[in-house]
C-alpha positions, -999 to +999 in steps of 0.1 A: -340-616-476-355-598-502-383-614-522-379-629-557-407-615-582-427-643-585-433-641-545-448-612-545-486-610-555-496-586-578-514-555-570-552-555-576-577-526-572-605-531-548-638-532-564-675-532-557-709-533-572-733-509-561-770-509-572-782-475-584-815-475-593-816-440-607-788-455-638-814-486-639-790-512-623-758-522-610-722-507-617-690-515-605-668-489-584-630-495-585-604-477-563-583-452-580-550-457-595-521-440-581-520-415-608-555-405-603-551-400-565-520-377-568-541-357-594-567-353-565-539-334-544-530-313-574-564-303-578-566-294-538-536-277-540-551-254-568-581-246-546-607-269-562-626-283-535-656-301-550-649-305-582-629-337-586-657-355-577-670-360-613-636-369-621-632-396-596-666-409-606-655-410-647-624-429-634-637-454-607-675-464-621-671-489-648-696-516-665-692-551-661-661-553-688-643-526-668-650-497-693-659-466-677-693-458-677-693-419-685-672-389-687-667-361-662-691-341-679-717-367-680-715-372-645-717-338-635-748-338-654-761-370-638-754-355-604-771-322-612-802-345-613-791-373-591-769-356-563-775-383-537-769-406-559-736-396-575-725-389-537-732-423-528-712-433-554-684-410-548-684-426-511-677-457-522-650-445-544-633-425-518-635-459-496-621-483-516-596-456-526-584-452-491-591-417-491-613-420-461-585-430-440-565-400-453-591-376-446-594-392-409-551-384-406-562-345-412-586-342-385 
């Protein structure tokens, strides 16, 4: 028997607080929305291999109120100066978005 709407749990994006000394404190990283994940695949089809990292950070790194911290361009600048910190945040966003599992399936 099919479920009724009130029997189905509302979807919630995963979130995780991450301490980033290079930014001066803690930020929240959330998983990608469906449209954001699909956009990554569109970029990959066009041959863009790493350019999506700043877009993922722009979408997923939010402040305590859930607002995006910086634009993709600002993440480009942050990553130029704090490369390892940007990759750490990207790894969290990728894990929370289920992209690690997709990579394992490809290999």
